[in-house]
C-alpha positions as CSV (number, residue, x, y, z in Angstrom):
1,X,104.7,115.0,140.2
2,X,103.8,117.2,136.7
3,X,102.3,120.1,136.4
4,X,100.2,122.2,134.2
5,X,100.8,125.8,133.6
6,X,97.8,127.4,132.3
7,X,97.2,131.1,131.3
8,X,94.1,132.5,129.8
9,X,94.2,135.3,127.2
10,X,95.2,138.2,128.4
11,X,93.4,141.9,127.5
12,X,96.2,144.8,127.4
13,X,94.1,147.6,126.3
14,X,92.6,146.7,123.0
15,X,95.1,143.7,122.3
16,X,94.8,139.9,123.4
17,X,97.6,138.6,124.8
18,X,97.6,134.4,124.4
19,X,100.1,133.0,126.7
20,X,101.1,129.2,125.4
21,X,100.5,127.1,128.2
22,X,103.1,124.7,129.5
23,X,103.5,120.9,131.2
24,X,106.4,120.2,133.4
25,X,107.8,123.4,132.0
26,X,107.8,122.7,127.9
27,X,105.8,124.4,126.0
28,X,103.1,122.8,123.3
29,X,105.6,124.1,120.4
30,X,109.1,122.2,122.4
31,X,107.0,119.2,122.8
32,X,105.6,119.3,119.0
33,X,109.1,119.6,117.8
34,X,110.1,117.2,120.2
35,X,107.2,114.7,118.6
36,X,108.6,116.0,115.0
37,X,112.5,114.5,116.5
38,X,111.2,111.2,117.4
39,X,109.0,110.3,114.2
40,X,112.4,111.7,112.0
41,X,114.8,109.3,113.8
42,X,112.7,106.1,114.0
43,X,112.0,106.8,109.8
44,X,115.6,107.4,109.8
45,X,116.6,104.2,111.7
46,X,113.6,102.1,109.9
47,X,114.9,103.5,106.2
48,X,118.2,101.9,107.2
49,X,117.7,98.9,108.5
50,X,114.5,97.8,105.4
51,X,114.8,100.6,102.9
52,X,112.0,102.1,101.6
53,X,109.4,99.4,100.9
54,X,108.7,98.1,104.1
55,X,108.5,101.9,105.7
56,X,104.7,102.6,107.0
57,X,102.8,104.7,109.3
58,X,102.1,102.4,111.8
59,X,106.1,101.0,111.8
60,X,107.2,104.7,112.6
61,X,104.7,105.4,115.0
62,X,105.3,102.1,116.7
63,X,109.0,102.6,116.7
64,X,108.4,106.3,118.0
65,X,106.2,105.2,120.8
66,X,103.8,107.8,119.7
67,X,100.0,107.6,117.8
68,X,98.3,108.9,114.8
69,X,97.2,112.0,116.1
70,X,101.2,112.6,116.3
71,X,102.1,111.7,112.9
72,X,99.1,113.5,111.3
73,X,100.1,117.2,113.3
74,X,104.1,116.7,111.6
75,X,103.5,115.0,108.4
76,X,100.4,114.1,105.6
77,X,102.0,111.1,104.4
78,X,105.1,108.7,104.6
79,X,106.9,109.8,101.5
80,X,106.7,113.9,103.2
81,X,108.3,112.2,106.2
82,X,111.0,110.8,104.3
83,X,111.8,114.0,102.2
84,X,112.3,115.5,105.7
85,X,114.4,112.6,107.0
86,X,116.5,113.7,103.7
87,X,116.2,117.5,104.6
88,X,117.3,117.3,107.7
89,X,120.5,114.9,106.7
90,X,121.4,117.2,104.0
91,X,121.0,120.2,106.4
92,X,123.7,118.6,108.7
93,X,125.8,118.1,105.8
94,X,125.9,121.8,104.7
95,X,126.1,122.7,108.8
96,X,129.4,120.1,108.3
97,X,131.1,121.6,105.4
98,X,130.2,125.0,106.8
99,X,132.2,124.3,109.8
100,X,135.0,123.0,107.4
101,X,134.9,125.7,105.6
102,X,135.4,128.3,108.4
103,X,138.3,126.7,109.8
104,X,140.5,125.4,106.7
105,X,143.1,127.4,105.3
106,X,145.4,126.7,102.3
107,X,145.1,126.3,98.4
108,X,142.7,124.7,96.1
109,X,144.1,121.4,97.2
110,X,143.7,122.0,100.9
111,X,140.6,123.1,101.0
112,X,139.2,120.3,99.0
113,X,141.1,117.3,100.7
114,X,139.3,119.3,103.8
115,X,135.9,118.6,102.1
116,X,136.5,115.2,100.5
117,X,137.3,114.1,104.3
118,X,134.8,115.5,105.9
119,X,132.2,113.9,103.6
120,X,133.7,111.2,104.2
121,X,133.9,111.4,107.8
122,X,129.8,112.7,108.0
123,X,129.0,109.3,106.4
124,X,131.1,107.2,108.1
125,X,130.0,108.6,111.7
126,X,126.2,107.5,111.4
127,X,125.9,104.1,108.9
128,X,122.3,105.0,108.1
129,X,123.6,107.9,106.3
130,X,124.6,105.4,103.7
131,X,122.1,103.8,103.7
132,X,119.9,106.4,103.0
133,X,122.3,107.2,100.1
134,X,122.2,103.6,98.2
135,X,118.2,103.7,98.1
136,X,118.9,106.4,95.3
137,X,118.7,103.5,92.7
138,X,115.7,101.5,91.6
139,X,113.5,103.3,89.6
140,X,111.7,105.2,92.5
141,X,111.8,108.8,91.1
142,X,111.2,110.5,94.5
143,X,114.3,108.2,96.0
144,X,116.4,109.2,92.7
145,X,115.7,113.0,93.0
146,X,116.5,113.2,96.4
147,X,120.1,111.1,96.0
148,X,120.5,114.3,93.3
149,X,120.0,116.9,96.0
150,X,122.6,115.1,97.9
151,X,124.9,115.1,94.8
152,X,124.2,118.9,94.1
153,X,125.0,119.6,97.6
154,X,128.6,117.6,97.8
155,X,129.3,119.0,94.3
156,X,128.6,122.8,95.3
157,X,130.6,122.9,98.8
158,X,133.7,121.4,96.2
159,X,133.3,124.2,94.2
160,X,132.9,126.8,96.5
161,X,135.5,125.8,98.2
162,X,138.1,125.3,94.9
163,X,137.5,129.0,94.2
164,X,138.4,129.9,97.5
165,X,141.7,128.5,96.1
166,X,142.5,131.1,94.3
167,X,143.9,129.1,91.8
168,X,143.2,130.1,87.6
169,X,140.5,127.6,86.3
170,X,142.0,127.2,82.8
171,X,138.9,124.9,81.3
172,X,136.0,127.7,83.3
173,X,133.3,127.8,86.0
174,X,131.3,126.0,84.0
175,X,133.8,123.2,83.1
176,X,134.7,122.7,87.1
177,X,130.8,122.8,88.0
178,X,129.8,119.9,85.4
179,X,133.0,118.2,86.4
180,X,132.5,118.1,90.1
181,X,128.9,117.2,89.8
182,X,129.6,114.0,87.7
183,X,132.5,113.6,90.6
184,X,130.4,113.8,93.4
185,X,127.5,110.9,92.0
186,X,130.5,109.0,91.3
187,X,131.7,109.5,95.1
188,X,128.7,109.3,96.6
189,X,128.7,105.4,95.2
190,X,132.6,104.8,95.9
191,X,132.3,105.8,99.5
192,X,128.9,103.8,99.8
193,X,130.8,100.7,98.5
194,X,133.7,101.0,100.7
195,X,132.1,101.4,103.7
196,X,129.8,98.5,102.7
197,X,133.6,96.4,102.3
198,X,133.0,95.9,98.8
199,X,136.3,97.9,97.4
200,X,138.6,95.4,99.0
201,X,141.6,96.4,100.8
202,X,141.3,100.0,99.5
203,X,142.0,102.3,102.8
204,X,140.5,105.7,103.6
205,X,143.5,107.5,102.7
206,X,143.6,106.1,99.0
207,X,140.0,107.1,98.7
208,X,140.6,110.0,99.8
209,X,143.1,111.1,97.8
210,X,142.0,109.4,94.4
211,X,138.8,111.8,94.8
212,X,140.7,114.9,95.6
213,X,142.4,114.5,92.4
214,X,139.6,114.2,90.4
215,X,138.4,117.3,91.7
216,X,141.7,119.4,91.8
217,X,142.2,118.0,88.3
218,X,139.0,118.8,87.0
219,X,139.6,122.7,88.1
220,X,142.9,123.2,87.3
221,X,144.4,121.5,84.2
222,X,144.1,122.8,81.0
223,X,143.2,121.5,78.1
């Protein structure tokens, strides 16, 4: 049987200390975080299954097995929830890049190749991520902005690794940044198409090699 442990505020000198209460060993903050995670997971599933147009508060709380109160304590709207899902996944990708960056050795090509592989594995490991990125088309400004955030994250990671490669940049740093951002937008589209089986017989290795060559060429080929 679950038990409540409730501590009333204790006064130490002139200071009142409020002690959190727990239920079955779980604090109120921990319960809020758990419910927030349930809502994010439910929204992620629904976005991947049926897209933004069918995402609603009612469907999310039903899928999360929660109620209005718990939705409202975490999010002001469905749009805010959708942005939180994107933010959560971009944070996961950034952490993925950090792990790769800390472990990879070699020059520009080796570092870029490791990041391209990391990007593709991140998307392939959870197909919901590809569905999330594919929603950045269709004229919805908020979705377009979120998709651009993903492109900026990918491009920034690639530029960072290229610079660590310690090769000269004949066209300059700015050229590398802009070229990589252009490539990142195209790469997201290509990987989305590839995961969906729309690029025919192209293999993962072939796609990775093409993307690596494009980025390396953008940084190391002189006029």
